[in-house]
MIGU-712027 format. One record per residue (C-alpha): residue in three letters; chain; residue number from 1; x, y, z. Coordinates in pm, 1 decimal. Layout:
BEGIN
- code	unit	pos	X	Y	Z
- Ala	A	NUM	X	Y	Z
...
! end
This chain:
BEGIN
- code	unit	pos	X	Y	Z
- Unk	A	1	-2036.4	-4698.2	-6470.0
- Unk	A	2	-1847.0	-4377.5	-6554.8
- Unk	A	3	-1528.5	-4258.2	-6388.3
- Unk	A	4	-1585.3	-3886.3	-6339.8
- Unk	A	5	-1339.1	-3621.2	-6232.4
- Unk	A	6	-1435.7	-3274.4	-6113.9
- Unk	A	7	-1159.5	-3017.7	-6146.9
- Unk	A	8	-1411.9	-2737.5	-6199.9
- Unk	A	9	-1612.7	-2839.6	-5895.9
- Unk	A	10	-1288.6	-2824.5	-5696.9
- Unk	A	11	-1263.7	-2450.2	-5763.3
- Unk	A	12	-1378.1	-2215.8	-5483.0
- Unk	A	13	-1747.6	-2206.9	-5404.5
- Unk	A	14	-1794.2	-1866.4	-5569.4
- Unk	A	15	-1753.3	-2040.8	-5905.6
- Unk	A	16	-2049.5	-2273.2	-5869.9
- Unk	A	17	-2338.4	-2413.4	-5673.1
- Unk	A	18	-2355.0	-2780.1	-5580.7
- Unk	A	19	-2693.4	-2901.2	-5702.0
- Unk	A	20	-2872.2	-3229.5	-5758.6
- Unk	A	21	-3044.4	-3294.5	-6094.4
- Unk	A	22	-3418.4	-3298.7	-6026.2
- Unk	A	23	-3608.1	-3293.3	-6355.7
- Unk	A	24	-3667.9	-3662.9	-6422.8
- Unk	A	25	-3953.1	-3859.3	-6267.9
- Unk	A	26	-3979.0	-4144.4	-6520.3
- Unk	A	27	-3677.1	-4122.4	-6752.7
- Unk	A	28	-3678.1	-4291.1	-7091.4
- Unk	A	29	-3387.8	-4301.7	-7335.3
- Unk	A	30	-3466.3	-4125.2	-7663.5
- Unk	A	31	-3128.4	-4106.8	-7835.8
- Unk	A	32	-2781.8	-4231.5	-7749.7
- Unk	A	33	-2458.6	-4148.0	-7933.0
- Unk	A	34	-2263.2	-4471.7	-7914.1
- Unk	A	35	-1971.4	-4352.5	-8133.0
- Unk	A	36	-1922.5	-4049.6	-7908.6
- Unk	A	37	-1937.4	-4266.9	-7598.3
- Unk	A	38	-1660.0	-4479.0	-7750.3
- Unk	A	39	-1458.1	-4165.7	-7833.3
- Unk	A	40	-1484.5	-4060.5	-7469.9
- Unk	A	41	-1380.9	-4405.2	-7347.2
- Unk	A	42	-1708.8	-4461.6	-7163.1
- Unk	A	43	-1762.9	-4828.2	-7090.3
- Unk	A	44	-2136.6	-4842.0	-7144.3
- Unk	A	45	-2163.3	-5136.2	-7379.9
- Unk	A	46	-2348.1	-5355.3	-7132.1
- Unk	A	47	-2582.0	-5086.2	-7003.8
- Unk	A	48	-2947.6	-5126.4	-7095.4
- Unk	A	49	-3175.0	-4840.8	-7198.3
- Unk	A	50	-3317.1	-4802.2	-6850.3
- Unk	A	51	-2972.0	-4768.2	-6696.4
- Unk	A	52	-2865.6	-4514.5	-6959.4
- Unk	A	53	-3185.3	-4317.4	-6906.3
- Unk	A	54	-3127.7	-4307.2	-6531.3
- Unk	A	55	-2766.4	-4196.7	-6580.0
- Unk	A	56	-2827.6	-3930.0	-6843.1
- Unk	A	57	-3124.0	-3781.8	-6663.0
- Unk	A	58	-2929.8	-3744.8	-6339.8
- Unk	A	59	-3169.3	-3976.9	-6159.2
- Unk	A	60	-2868.4	-4192.9	-6079.8
- Unk	A	61	-2549.9	-3997.6	-6013.0
- Unk	A	62	-2221.5	-4188.5	-6059.5
- Unk	A	63	-1999.0	-4246.6	-5760.8
- Unk	A	64	-1755.1	-3962.2	-5714.7
- Unk	A	65	-1961.4	-3711.7	-5911.6
- Unk	A	66	-1995.7	-3357.3	-5777.3
- Unk	A	67	-2281.2	-3204.5	-5983.2
- Unk	A	68	-2262.9	-2826.5	-6000.8
- Unk	A	69	-2426.4	-2530.2	-6171.4
- Unk	A	70	-2167.9	-2283.4	-6299.2
- Unk	A	71	-2173.6	-1910.4	-6230.6
- Unk	A	72	-2132.5	-1660.9	-6513.4
- Unk	A	73	-2256.8	-1324.2	-6635.1
- Unk	A	74	-2296.4	-1198.6	-6989.7
- Unk	A	75	-2388.1	-934.0	-7240.0
- Unk	A	76	-2720.7	-1033.7	-7392.6
- Unk	A	77	-2803.3	-842.5	-7711.7
- Unk	A	78	-2557.5	-577.2	-7598.2
- Unk	A	79	-2691.9	-531.2	-7246.1
- Unk	A	80	-2493.7	-651.8	-6945.3
- Unk	A	81	-2654.1	-895.3	-6701.8
- Unk	A	82	-2425.6	-937.5	-6398.7
- Unk	A	83	-2558.1	-1279.5	-6298.3
- Unk	A	84	-2679.7	-1547.5	-6534.2
- Unk	A	85	-2528.3	-1889.3	-6465.8
- Unk	A	86	-2657.6	-2238.1	-6531.2
- Unk	A	87	-3028.2	-2193.2	-6473.6
- Unk	A	88	-3127.8	-2527.8	-6621.2
- Unk	A	89	-2802.0	-2716.1	-6658.7
- Unk	A	90	-2591.0	-2926.9	-6426.3
- Unk	A	91	-2226.9	-3012.9	-6485.2
- Unk	A	92	-2222.5	-3379.5	-6394.5
- Unk	A	93	-1845.2	-3404.3	-6407.0
- Unk	A	94	-1552.2	-3451.6	-6640.9
- Unk	A	95	-1418.4	-3750.8	-6828.2
- Unk	A	96	-1067.9	-3795.9	-6964.4
- Unk	A	97	-1079.3	-3966.2	-7303.4
- Unk	A	98	-825.8	-4231.3	-7403.7
- Unk	A	99	-629.3	-3968.0	-7598.8
- Unk	A	100	-593.8	-3756.8	-7283.8
- Unk	A	101	-845.5	-3486.0	-7372.8
- Unk	A	102	-1074.4	-3373.8	-7090.4
- Unk	A	103	-1445.8	-3320.8	-7153.8
- Unk	A	104	-1738.2	-3190.3	-6949.8
- Unk	A	105	-2058.3	-3391.9	-6927.2
- Unk	A	106	-2345.8	-3152.2	-6869.8
- Unk	A	107	-2715.5	-3232.0	-6827.6
- Unk	A	108	-2915.4	-2953.3	-6989.9
- Unk	A	109	-3273.4	-2930.4	-6864.5
- Unk	A	110	-3193.7	-3099.3	-6535.4
- Unk	A	111	-3398.0	-2872.4	-6306.5
- Unk	A	112	-3374.7	-2536.4	-6129.9
- Unk	A	113	-3066.2	-2391.5	-5964.8
- Unk	A	114	-3004.8	-2067.6	-5779.8
- Unk	A	115	-2921.3	-1915.9	-6119.0
- Unk	A	116	-3262.2	-1994.1	-6269.5
- Unk	A	117	-3397.5	-1638.8	-6224.7
- Unk	A	118	-3755.1	-1757.4	-6172.4
- Unk	A	119	-3727.7	-2010.4	-6456.7
- Unk	A	120	-3831.5	-2371.3	-6415.7
- Unk	A	121	-3490.3	-2513.4	-6508.1
- Unk	A	122	-3649.9	-2755.4	-6752.8
- Unk	A	123	-3621.9	-2835.5	-7121.2
- Unk	A	124	-3889.0	-2965.0	-7352.3
- Unk	A	125	-3815.0	-3210.4	-7629.8
- Unk	A	126	-3796.8	-2948.2	-7908.2
- Unk	A	127	-3472.5	-2773.3	-7808.9
- Unk	A	128	-3326.4	-3106.3	-7700.2
- Unk	A	129	-3375.8	-3254.5	-8046.6
- Unk	A	130	-3255.7	-2934.4	-8213.9
- Unk	A	131	-2933.6	-2932.8	-8012.5
- Unk	A	132	-2872.8	-3303.5	-8063.4
- Unk	A	133	-2930.8	-3291.0	-8440.2
- Unk	A	134	-2751.7	-2964.9	-8515.2
- Unk	A	135	-2450.2	-3011.1	-8288.5
- Unk	A	136	-2381.2	-3355.5	-8431.6
- Unk	A	137	-2428.7	-3218.6	-8784.3
- Unk	A	138	-2182.5	-2938.0	-8711.5
- Unk	A	139	-1929.1	-3191.8	-8587.9
- Unk	A	140	-1966.7	-3390.2	-8909.8
- Unk	A	141	-1925.2	-3069.0	-9111.4
- Unk	A	142	-1591.6	-3015.5	-8936.9
- Unk	A	143	-1701.4	-2714.6	-8731.6
- Unk	A	144	-1569.7	-2706.0	-8371.0
- Unk	A	145	-1868.5	-2768.4	-8147.8
- Unk	A	146	-2007.1	-2911.0	-7830.4
- Unk	A	147	-2164.8	-3248.6	-7894.4
- Unk	A	148	-2465.4	-3450.9	-7782.0
- Unk	A	149	-2419.2	-3780.3	-7601.6
- Unk	A	150	-2777.1	-3862.5	-7509.9
- Unk	A	151	-3133.5	-3737.7	-7506.0
- Unk	A	152	-3369.8	-3857.2	-7235.6
- Unk	A	153	-3740.9	-3797.2	-7181.4
- Unk	A	154	-3803.0	-3696.8	-6820.1
- Unk	A	155	-4162.5	-3817.6	-6790.6
- Unk	A	156	-4249.8	-3470.3	-6670.6
- Unk	A	157	-4452.7	-3214.3	-6868.0
- Unk	A	158	-4301.3	-2872.0	-6927.5
- Unk	A	159	-4523.3	-2566.7	-6950.7
- Unk	A	160	-4440.2	-2329.3	-7236.1
- Unk	A	161	-4721.3	-2207.9	-7462.0
- Unk	A	162	-4882.5	-2540.3	-7374.6
- Unk	A	163	-4785.2	-2855.9	-7188.5
- Unk	A	164	-4496.9	-3025.8	-7370.4
- Unk	A	165	-4296.2	-3341.4	-7296.7
- Unk	A	166	-3985.4	-3270.7	-7091.3
- Unk	A	167	-3640.0	-3388.5	-7192.7
- Unk	A	168	-3270.8	-3357.2	-7108.0
- Unk	A	169	-2975.6	-3348.0	-7346.1
- Unk	A	170	-2631.2	-3455.8	-7229.2
- Unk	A	171	-2388.3	-3203.6	-7372.1
- Unk	A	172	-2018.8	-3282.4	-7415.0
- Unk	A	173	-1778.2	-2988.2	-7425.0
- Unk	A	174	-1407.8	-2922.9	-7386.5
- Unk	A	175	-1532.2	-2699.6	-7105.6
- Unk	A	176	-1820.6	-2466.1	-7034.2
- Unk	A	177	-1600.3	-2164.6	-6955.4
- Unk	A	178	-1740.3	-1861.8	-7133.4
- Unk	A	179	-1647.2	-1500.2	-7188.7
- Unk	A	180	-1931.3	-1439.8	-6944.7
- Unk	A	181	-1749.4	-1642.4	-6678.8
- Unk	A	182	-1467.5	-1387.7	-6685.5
- Unk	A	183	-1721.7	-1105.1	-6683.6
- Unk	A	184	-1882.2	-1246.3	-6369.9
- Unk	A	185	-1572.5	-1191.6	-6158.0
- Unk	A	186	-1453.5	-875.7	-6332.6
- Unk	A	187	-1789.1	-705.6	-6265.9
- Unk	A	188	-1753.2	-786.9	-5895.8
- Unk	A	189	-1399.7	-657.6	-5877.2
- Unk	A	190	-1294.3	-1003.7	-5759.5
- Unk	A	191	-945.8	-1003.1	-5908.6
- Unk	A	192	-832.4	-1303.3	-5705.2
- Unk	A	193	-1109.8	-1522.3	-5849.6
- Unk	A	194	-1047.0	-1375.9	-6194.6
- Unk	A	195	-684.6	-1487.1	-6165.1
- Unk	A	196	-793.1	-1830.1	-6045.7
- Unk	A	197	-1021.8	-1860.0	-6346.4
- Unk	A	198	-749.6	-1753.8	-6587.7
- Unk	A	199	-502.8	-2003.4	-6440.2
- Unk	A	200	-762.5	-2280.5	-6461.0
- Unk	A	201	-866.5	-2195.8	-6818.8
- Unk	A	202	-503.6	-2193.5	-6932.8
- Unk	A	203	-433.4	-2529.8	-6769.9
- Unk	A	204	-749.9	-2668.7	-6925.0
- Unk	A	205	-720.5	-2534.2	-7279.3
- Unk	A	206	-374.9	-2387.8	-7337.5
- Unk	A	207	-125.8	-2559.8	-7105.7
- Unk	A	208	161.3	-2442.9	-7324.9
- Unk	A	209	86.8	-2091.0	-7199.6
- Unk	A	210	133.8	-2171.4	-6830.7
- Unk	A	211	485.4	-2028.9	-6832.8
- Unk	A	212	412.2	-1743.2	-7074.1
- Unk	A	213	562.7	-1406.2	-6979.3
- Unk	A	214	217.8	-1244.9	-6987.7
- Unk	A	215	-38.5	-1527.2	-6953.5
- Unk	A	216	-347.6	-1304.7	-6975.4
- Unk	A	217	-224.2	-1150.5	-7299.5
- Unk	A	218	-126.1	-1484.6	-7450.9
- Unk	A	219	-460.6	-1635.6	-7349.2
- Unk	A	220	-651.9	-1345.2	-7502.9
- Unk	A	221	-464.5	-1390.2	-7829.9
- Unk	A	222	-536.4	-1765.0	-7831.0
- Unk	A	223	-906.5	-1733.6	-7746.0
- Unk	A	224	-959.4	-1456.9	-7999.8
- Unk	A	225	-791.7	-1653.8	-8274.7
- Unk	A	226	-1009.1	-1957.7	-8202.3
- Unk	A	227	-1329.7	-1759.7	-8195.3
- Unk	A	228	-1290.7	-1556.9	-8513.7
- Unk	A	229	-1180.8	-1872.0	-8696.5
- Unk	A	230	-1491.3	-2049.5	-8565.8
- Unk	A	231	-1730.1	-1777.0	-8680.1
- Unk	A	232	-1570.4	-1770.3	-9024.3
- Unk	A	233	-1636.5	-2144.1	-9043.0
- Unk	A	234	-2001.6	-2088.3	-8944.1
- Unk	A	235	-2047.9	-1846.9	-9228.8
- Unk	A	236	-1886.4	-2077.8	-9481.9
- Unk	A	237	-2151.2	-2344.5	-9414.1
- Unk	A	238	-2436.4	-2093.2	-9396.3
- Unk	A	239	-2492.3	-2118.4	-9021.1
- Unk	A	240	-2662.3	-1842.0	-8821.6
- Unk	A	241	-2612.0	-1883.4	-8446.6
- Unk	A	242	-2890.2	-1645.2	-8346.5
- Unk	A	243	-2774.8	-1562.4	-7991.4
- Unk	A	244	-2407.0	-1468.9	-8002.1
- Unk	A	245	-2417.0	-1328.9	-7650.3
- Unk	A	246	-2099.5	-1335.3	-7444.1
- Unk	A	247	-2246.0	-1604.3	-7220.9
- Unk	A	248	-2268.9	-1816.3	-7538.0
- Unk	A	249	-1905.2	-1754.0	-7633.9
- Unk	A	250	-1690.6	-2044.9	-7517.8
- Unk	A	251	-1320.1	-1980.4	-7464.7
- Unk	A	252	-1254.9	-2327.5	-7606.2
- Unk	A	253	-1353.4	-2203.2	-7951.8
- Unk	A	254	-1643.8	-2446.5	-7974.7
- Unk	A	255	-1994.2	-2364.2	-8090.5
- Unk	A	256	-2217.6	-2370.0	-7784.4
- Unk	A	257	-2588.8	-2321.5	-7714.6
- Unk	A	258	-2805.2	-2417.9	-8011.3
- Unk	A	259	-3113.3	-2216.9	-7921.7
- Unk	A	260	-3267.7	-2028.8	-8215.7
- Unk	A	261	-2991.0	-2130.7	-8457.3
- Unk	A	262	-3061.3	-2208.6	-8822.5
- Unk	A	263	-2900.0	-2269.9	-9159.8
- Unk	A	264	-2957.3	-2048.0	-9459.3
- Unk	A	265	-3201.3	-2158.6	-9726.4
- Unk	A	266	-3246.1	-1874.4	-9978.6
- Unk	A	267	-2939.0	-1657.0	-9935.0
- Unk	A	268	-2967.1	-1310.0	-9784.6
- Unk	A	269	-2677.9	-1122.4	-9625.8
- Unk	A	270	-2909.4	-986.8	-9356.0
- Unk	A	271	-3088.6	-1312.7	-9274.2
- Unk	A	272	-3224.6	-1331.7	-8918.6
- Unk	A	273	-3404.5	-1632.5	-8772.4
- Unk	A	274	-3414.2	-1580.2	-8394.8
- Unk	A	275	-3751.9	-1459.4	-8272.0
- Unk	A	276	-3582.3	-1254.1	-7999.7
- Unk	A	277	-3334.7	-1081.0	-8232.8
- Unk	A	278	-3576.1	-806.5	-8331.4
- Unk	A	279	-3306.6	-562.1	-8436.1
- Unk	A	280	-3102.9	-807.9	-8641.4
- Unk	A	281	-2800.8	-777.7	-8413.9
- Unk	A	282	-2686.9	-1131.8	-8488.7
- Unk	A	283	-2792.8	-1158.6	-8852.7
- Unk	A	284	-2579.8	-1368.7	-9086.7
- Unk	A	285	-2348.4	-1096.0	-9215.2
- Unk	A	286	-2287.7	-934.7	-8875.5
- Unk	A	287	-2150.8	-1243.7	-8706.6
- Unk	A	288	-1788.0	-1152.6	-8778.0
- Unk	A	289	-1811.0	-802.1	-8634.9
- Unk	A	290	-2001.1	-931.7	-8332.2
- Unk	A	291	-1729.8	-1189.5	-8272.8
- Unk	A	292	-1483.2	-903.9	-8233.8
- Unk	A	293	-1732.9	-714.8	-8014.3
- Unk	A	294	-1752.3	-1014.1	-7781.3
- Unk	A	295	-1374.8	-1031.3	-7769.5
- Unk	A	296	-1366.7	-665.8	-7668.6
- Unk	A	297	-1577.1	-763.8	-7368.1
- Unk	A	298	-1327.0	-1037.8	-7282.4
- Unk	A	299	-1042.5	-788.6	-7313.9
- Unk	A	300	-1216.1	-554.5	-7071.8
- Unk	A	301	-1260.7	-837.3	-6819.7
- Unk	A	302	-892.9	-930.8	-6843.5
- Unk	A	303	-756.1	-578.3	-6790.9
- Unk	A	304	-677.4	-623.9	-6416.6
- Unk	A	305	-468.6	-931.4	-6499.9
- Unk	A	306	-259.6	-765.7	-6768.9
- Unk	A	307	-112.7	-472.4	-6579.2
- Unk	A	308	-178.5	-286.5	-6255.7
- Unk	A	309	-211.0	27.5	-6467.0
- Unk	A	310	-540.9	0.5	-6654.7
- Unk	A	311	-427.9	242.0	-6925.6
- Unk	A	312	-125.8	22.1	-6990.0
- Unk	A	313	-352.2	-284.2	-7010.4
- Unk	A	314	-570.8	-111.1	-7268.7
- Unk	A	315	-263.4	-11.9	-7465.6
- Unk	A	316	-146.1	-375.0	-7463.2
- Unk	A	317	-473.5	-545.7	-7556.5
- Unk	A	318	-612.8	-278.5	-7791.0
- Unk	A	319	-394.0	-356.4	-8093.4
- Unk	A	320	-448.9	-730.7	-8045.2
- Unk	A	321	-824.3	-675.7	-8043.8
- Unk	A	322	-809.8	-464.6	-8358.6
- Unk	A	323	-601.9	-735.7	-8520.1
- Unk	A	324	-888.5	-980.9	-8480.2
- Unk	A	325	-1084.7	-787.1	-8743.2
- Unk	A	326	-817.8	-859.4	-9001.2
- Unk	A	327	-786.1	-1216.8	-8876.1
- Unk	A	328	-1157.5	-1275.3	-8920.6
- Unk	A	329	-1146.7	-1134.5	-9272.9
- Unk	A	330	-855.9	-1361.8	-9355.6
- Unk	A	331	-1014.9	-1673.4	-9204.1
- Unk	A	332	-1344.1	-1595.6	-9377.2
- Unk	A	333	-1174.1	-1564.5	-9714.3
- Unk	A	334	-969.0	-1880.0	-9652.9
- Unk	A	335	-1292.1	-2065.6	-9574.5
- Unk	A	336	-1483.8	-1930.4	-9873.1
- Unk	A	337	-1240.9	-1957.4	-10165.4
- Unk	A	338	-1213.2	-2340.5	-10166.0
- Unk	A	339	-1591.7	-2346.5	-10203.2
- Unk	A	340	-1532.4	-2176.1	-10539.5
- Unk	A	341	-1255.1	-2420.5	-10629.8
- Unk	A	342	-970.3	-2180.6	-10558.6
- Unk	A	343	-654.7	-2330.5	-10409.4
- Unk	A	344	-510.0	-2032.2	-10223.4
- Unk	A	345	-675.0	-1704.1	-10136.0
- Unk	A	346	-557.3	-1373.1	-10275.3
- Unk	A	347	-678.7	-1037.2	-10142.0
- Unk	A	348	-856.7	-975.7	-10472.0
- Unk	A	349	-1062.9	-1293.0	-10421.8
- Unk	A	350	-1274.2	-1114.3	-10162.1
- Unk	A	351	-1447.9	-916.5	-10437.2
- Unk	A	352	-1512.4	-1237.6	-10630.7
- Unk	A	353	-1667.3	-1413.5	-10330.6
- Unk	A	354	-1888.6	-1113.7	-10258.1
- Unk	A	355	-1987.4	-1092.9	-10624.8
- Unk	A	356	-2096.1	-1458.4	-10610.5
- Unk	A	357	-2291.0	-1408.4	-10287.9
- Unk	A	358	-2458.7	-1098.1	-10427.5
- Unk	A	359	-2556.6	-1306.8	-10729.7
- Unk	A	360	-2712.9	-1566.1	-10498.4
- Unk	A	361	-2910.4	-1295.6	-10320.2
- Unk	A	362	-3021.9	-1122.2	-10638.5
- Unk	A	363	-3139.7	-1448.7	-10793.2
- Unk	A	364	-3280.6	-1584.9	-10463.5
- Unk	A	365	-3083.0	-1906.8	-10473.1
- Unk	A	366	-3047.3	-2164.3	-10199.4
- Unk	A	367	-2705.2	-2120.5	-10035.6
- Unk	A	368	-2614.1	-2488.2	-10003.4
- Unk	A	369	-2758.3	-2601.3	-10337.0
- Unk	A	370	-2593.5	-2315.1	-10526.8
- Unk	A	371	-2248.5	-2399.3	-10393.5
- Unk	A	372	-2287.5	-2775.1	-10429.8
- Unk	A	373	-2406.7	-2753.5	-10790.7
- Unk	A	374	-2139.4	-2502.1	-10889.9
- Unk	A	375	-1925.2	-2762.7	-11072.7
- Unk	A	376	-2210.0	-2828.9	-11314.5
- Unk	A	377	-2264.6	-2456.4	-11368.4
- Unk	A	378	-1910.7	-2341.1	-11438.7
- Unk	A	379	-1982.7	-2295.6	-11807.8
- Unk	A	380	-2294.5	-2083.4	-11758.2
- Unk	A	381	-2284.2	-1733.6	-11909.8
- Unk	A	382	-2278.0	-1423.3	-11692.3
- Unk	A	383	-2033.2	-1184.2	-11532.8
- Unk	A	384	-1988.9	-1378.8	-11211.4
- Unk	A	385	-1911.3	-1703.1	-11395.5
- Unk	A	386	-1680.8	-1524.7	-11635.7
- Unk	A	387	-1486.9	-1384.2	-11341.0
- Unk	A	388	-1471.7	-1722.3	-11166.8
- Unk	A	389	-1356.2	-1904.2	-11481.5
- Unk	A	390	-1082.1	-1646.0	-11530.9
- Unk	A	391	-965.8	-1688.2	-11170.7
- Unk	A	392	-965.2	-2068.5	-11192.9
- Unk	A	393	-771.1	-2055.5	-11518.1
- Unk	A	394	-501.1	-1866.0	-11331.1
- Unk	A	395	-408.7	-2160.1	-11107.3
- Unk	A	396	-219.8	-2476.0	-11178.4
- Unk	A	397	-475.1	-2755.2	-11164.2
- Unk	A	398	-729.7	-2917.4	-11392.9
- Unk	A	399	-1109.1	-2923.1	-11392.6
- Unk	A	400	-1127.1	-3249.7	-11196.8
- Unk	A	401	-913.9	-3105.7	-10915.5
- Unk	A	402	-1128.5	-2793.3	-10902.3
- Unk	A	403	-1448.0	-2998.4	-10880.2
- Unk	A	404	-1301.0	-3223.1	-10611.7
- Unk	A	405	-1203.6	-2917.2	-10408.2
- Unk	A	406	-1551.3	-2769.6	-10440.8
- Unk	A	407	-1718.0	-3093.5	-10333.8
- Unk	A	408	-1483.8	-3130.8	-10035.8
- Unk	A	409	-1584.2	-2786.5	-9903.6
- Unk	A	410	-1949.2	-2762.8	-10007.0
- Unk	A	411	-2173.6	-3000.4	-9813.8
- Unk	A	412	-2423.8	-3215.3	-9997.2
- Unk	A	413	-2659.4	-3208.0	-9698.9
- Unk	A	414	-2713.7	-2974.0	-9404.3
- Unk	A	415	-2965.5	-2981.1	-9117.3
- Unk	A	416	-3239.8	-2796.7	-9300.8
- Unk	A	417	-3470.0	-2598.6	-9077.6
- Unk	A	418	-3796.3	-2746.6	-9204.4
- Unk	A	419	-3663.1	-3098.7	-9156.0
- Unk	A	420	-3564.6	-3018.6	-8798.0
- Unk	A	421	-3909.9	-2872.9	-8735.6
- Unk	A	422	-4064.0	-3192.3	-8868.8
- Unk	A	423	-3843.5	-3399.8	-8638.9
- Unk	A	424	-3952.7	-3187.1	-8342.9
- Unk	A	425	-4322.6	-3199.2	-8432.3
- Unk	A	426	-4312.2	-3576.3	-8462.3
- Unk	A	427	-4091.3	-3610.6	-8154.2
- Unk	A	428	-4346.3	-3425.2	-7942.4
- Unk	A	429	-4588.7	-3702.1	-8037.3
- Unk	A	430	-4342.0	-3972.7	-7944.5
- Unk	A	431	-4213.5	-4057.1	-8292.9
- Unk	A	432	-3834.4	-4023.2	-8333.5
- Unk	A	433	-3815.0	-4190.0	-8675.0
- Unk	A	434	-3746.8	-3868.9	-8863.9
- Unk	A	435	-3500.9	-3740.2	-8604.1
- Unk	A	436	-3297.4	-4060.7	-8630.4
- Unk	A	437	-3314.6	-4047.3	-9009.6
- Unk	A	438	-3180.2	-3691.8	-9000.7
- Unk	A	439	-2898.5	-3777.4	-8761.5
- Unk	A	440	-2793.1	-4069.0	-8980.6
- Unk	A	441	-2798.4	-3868.8	-9306.5
- Unk	A	442	-2613.0	-3574.1	-9153.2
- Unk	A	443	-2329.9	-3790.7	-9022.6
- Unk	A	444	-2179.3	-3792.3	-9374.6
- Unk	A	445	-2252.5	-3444.6	-9511.2
- Unk	A	446	-2009.9	-3424.3	-9804.6
- Unk	A	447	-2078.3	-3754.8	-9982.0
- Unk	A	448	-2331.0	-3741.1	-10264.3
- Unk	A	449	-2564.4	-4040.1	-10249.5
- Unk	A	450	-2916.8	-4128.6	-10353.5
- Unk	A	451	-3020.3	-4222.9	-10000.4
- Unk	A	452	-2973.4	-3861.7	-9884.7
- Unk	A	453	-3128.7	-3690.1	-10187.5
- Unk	A	454	-3440.2	-3601.4	-9985.4
- Unk	A	455	-3231.2	-3380.8	-9756.9
- Unk	A	456	-3085.7	-3174.3	-10041.5
- Unk	A	457	-3420.5	-3025.1	-10133.7
- Unk	A	458	-3497.7	-2670.2	-10015.6
- Unk	A	459	-3830.7	-2618.9	-9839.8
- Unk	A	460	-4153.8	-2566.3	-10026.1
- Unk	A	461	-4312.2	-2222.7	-9981.5
- Unk	A	462	-4534.5	-2349.7	-9700.7
- Unk	A	463	-4237.2	-2516.8	-9525.3
- Unk	A	464	-4003.8	-2215.9	-9499.2
- Unk	A	465	-3893.7	-2153.3	-9141.0
- Unk	A	466	-3880.4	-1778.8	-9083.3
- Unk	A	467	-3840.9	-1774.5	-8705.1
- Unk	A	468	-3670.6	-2002.3	-8456.0
- Unk	A	469	-3714.0	-1994.9	-8079.9
- Unk	A	470	-3518.3	-2045.2	-7758.7
- Unk	A	471	-3614.7	-2337.8	-7538.2
- Unk	A	472	-3710.3	-2113.5	-7247.7
! end
């Protein structure tokens, strides 16, 4: 049914554990992403729902598959955990799309592995729907991300605060190699495996660097550039990841792990949603600095591969790391100024963007609505609008071009937290109508249309989502 390859599973045993998916007892297909299946070149057109449910629950494993759980470590909220790994996920294998790109197929919620750390290895339908809806919305918004191919009910209850219906999401990623994967081997002093990992990651993501003079240095530069650009993109669409731990930092530059993530409603620089982020470590306005912090951890893991002399390695990577702060600032500004209708960023535009955001906070405006309705508000009085009008007058285009630029960079709809919560609440009771409606509306986020008007509305006071939760 699917031709799977397994280059990661072919790595030495220390990288993974061979494991059989075990969560499903009576699988039932909930959602299936046919356009993504076509993009991947999967020939599933004749498969019925039962066959798809069996496949994407792991109940039926394709011929040639070598399912594995991947080993990795990670800094979680600043504290190092030397062994994490896939505690509830199984890498089913890899597919090569018609355009030659290689993708992982991972079953998340597929049952316990040796990395489960006393967890049950299961997922309930809430986090499965959240990941499916938000990851597909992020893709439509143009943000690099893992994607969701299928959601399957397992027919097995999952115990959290109460018994909840179990489910599995099939996640598609360029790979599941994380900063934490490098940490895993660095912490063990296993330089040989660290080198193997670096060589594999370069072949997988940056094959043009295979013959680089200093591959570890070139790889660090490439990964860092991808990641700070990604986080700048998050902030431009009002996304708060919630758990920017190093085990959730993919070297591919894709957004991964949609646990307690959320989108801003009323704008606040210090907005926190995650119930486990009690100190606000990963609040909205800290995401850029934490991106660089995570890259510092990657730099530390790569030191043995840069130079035999650790001091020389630090001297080599240190300036590159510091440069990521400026790169983030530049990418953030480049992502924000088109939202204000500006064609090309100037250093002085940073003050204008911050003035606008401060205005949103002071007047308690909805982030997405405020940006999207900006064209209609350009003639409003006030210091911030005066400054914006003056800046727009200083560039060579007309009002229509400015409005078109704004609308191309400011989404009409986003996956609003209260709408996701409604989809989850109804999904728990077996009704996926609202989830499917959300997925459909979010597939075209920049086009203004009457059929999606319902999704533009901020939550009522009693609908505001203040805290989001991990699936575990």
